[in-house]
C-alpha positions as CSV (number, residue, x, y, z in Angstrom):
1,M,-0.3,0.1,0.0
2,S,1.7,3.6,-1.0
3,Q,2.0,6.0,1.5
4,R,-0.5,8.6,-0.5
5,V,-3.2,5.7,-0.3
6,N,-2.3,4.5,3.5
7,D,-2.8,8.5,4.3
8,E,-6.0,8.6,2.6
9,C,-7.4,5.7,4.6
10,A,-6.0,7.0,7.8
11,Q,-7.7,10.1,7.2
12,D,-11.2,8.4,6.2
13,A,-10.6,6.7,9.6
14,Y,-9.8,9.6,11.9
15,K,-12.6,11.2,10.1
16,L,-15.1,8.2,11.2
17,I,-13.8,8.3,15.1
18,A,-14.8,12.0,15.1
19,D,-18.1,11.5,13.5
20,V,-19.1,9.2,16.3
21,S,-17.6,11.1,19.0
22,K,-19.4,14.4,17.6
23,E,-22.6,12.2,17.2
24,N,-21.6,10.7,21.1
25,N,-21.3,13.5,22.7
26,K,-25.1,15.0,21.9
27,I,-26.0,12.9,24.6
28,A,-26.8,14.7,27.7
29,N,-26.3,11.4,29.9
30,D,-22.9,11.1,30.6
31,D,-22.9,7.6,31.4
32,E,-24.9,6.9,28.7
33,R,-22.2,9.0,26.5
34,K,-19.7,6.7,27.7
35,K,-21.4,3.9,27.1
36,E,-21.8,4.7,23.6
37,N,-18.1,5.2,23.0
38,K,-16.9,2.3,24.9
39,A,-19.5,0.2,22.8
40,F,-18.2,1.8,19.8
41,R,-14.4,1.4,20.9
42,S,-14.8,-2.0,21.9
43,I,-16.2,-2.9,17.9
44,A,-13.0,-1.2,16.6
45,R,-10.8,-3.0,18.6
46,S,-12.3,-6.5,17.9
47,F,-13.2,-5.9,14.0
48,P,-9.4,-6.9,12.5
49,T,-9.5,-9.5,14.7
50,K,-12.8,-10.8,13.3
51,V,-12.2,-10.5,10.0
52,Q,-8.7,-12.2,10.1
53,T,-10.4,-15.0,12.1
54,N,-13.4,-15.8,10.2
55,G,-12.9,-13.6,7.1
56,L,-14.7,-10.8,5.6
57,L,-17.8,-11.7,4.7
58,V,-18.3,-13.5,8.2
59,A,-17.1,-10.6,10.2
60,V,-19.4,-7.7,7.6
61,A,-22.5,-10.3,8.2
62,F,-21.9,-10.4,12.1
63,L,-22.0,-6.2,12.1
64,D,-25.8,-7.0,9.8
65,T,-26.8,-8.6,13.2
66,K,-26.0,-6.5,15.8
67,D,-27.0,-2.9,17.0
68,A,-26.6,0.7,15.7
69,Q,-23.0,1.0,17.2
70,H,-22.4,-1.6,14.4
71,G,-23.9,-0.3,11.9
72,K,-21.6,2.9,11.8
73,L,-18.9,0.9,11.5
74,K,-20.6,-1.6,8.5
75,V,-21.8,1.6,6.8
76,A,-18.0,2.9,6.9
77,L,-16.8,0.2,5.2
78,E,-19.0,-0.1,2.6
79,A,-17.8,3.6,1.5
80,W,-14.7,2.6,2.2
81,V,-14.7,-0.1,-0.5
82,E,-17.1,1.8,-2.6
83,K,-15.0,4.5,-2.9
84,K,-11.7,2.3,-3.8
85,N,-14.5,1.1,-6.5
86,L,-14.5,-2.8,-5.1
87,I,-18.0,-2.7,-4.9
88,K,-20.7,-0.5,-6.9
89,S,-23.6,-0.7,-4.7
90,K,-23.9,0.4,-0.1
91,N,-24.9,-3.8,0.5
92,L,-21.4,-4.6,1.0
93,T,-22.8,-8.4,2.5
94,K,-24.4,-8.6,-0.9
95,E,-21.6,-7.0,-3.4
96,L,-18.9,-9.1,-1.2
97,V,-20.6,-12.7,-2.0
98,K,-20.4,-11.8,-6.2
99,L,-16.5,-11.0,-5.9
100,D,-14.4,-13.3,-7.6
101,R,-11.6,-14.5,-5.2
102,D,-8.7,-12.0,-6.3
103,K,-11.0,-8.6,-6.1
104,Y,-12.7,-10.3,-2.4
105,R,-8.8,-10.7,-1.4
106,L,-8.5,-7.4,-2.4
107,A,-11.3,-6.3,-0.5
108,S,-10.1,-8.1,2.6
109,Q,-6.7,-6.2,2.5
110,E,-8.6,-2.7,1.8
111,V,-10.9,-3.6,5.1
112,M,-8.5,-4.6,7.3
113,A,-5.9,-1.4,6.5
114,Y,-8.9,0.3,7.1
115,A,-10.2,-1.2,10.6
116,Q,-7.1,-1.4,12.3
117,W,-6.7,2.6,11.5
118,V,-10.2,3.1,13.0
119,K,-8.6,0.8,16.0
120,R,-5.7,2.9,16.4
121,F,-7.8,6.2,16.6
122,A,-10.9,4.5,18.8
123,E,-7.8,3.7,21.3
124,G,-6.2,7.1,21.5
125,R,-10.1,8.9,21.1
126,W,-11.9,6.8,24.0
127,D,-10.0,4.9,27.4
128,K,-11.6,1.6,28.4
129,D,-14.2,3.1,30.1
130,G,-15.8,5.4,27.3
131,E,-14.0,8.6,29.1
132,E,-12.6,10.9,25.9
133,K,-8.9,11.2,26.5
134,K,-7.8,14.8,27.0
């Protein structure tokens, strides 16, 4: 992955974390806000391992079955692989099933790179209790 592409990946991941943080900061209840931050941080931390262990399709299908916090990551992944011209619609699960082996492998690599950046930025933004780091 070239430096320019890696920088673009990092920028998109940083924007996702900033957007999630901004959305969660609208929650008036401090405990609820921390809970949402903690939940997204947990999802971001575990997703690369899910992809590596189970494969991209299974990991994305897992996101389909979960709550809104999981959905935020799925929407971001869909936008990223669409931006990289690997899929043509916003239904990542459906599109992954259609990909040939080489494109599936490329999509997996792209998603892993993106997910690693999301994980780094989430860990840098929130502590393990969901508190914003200063």
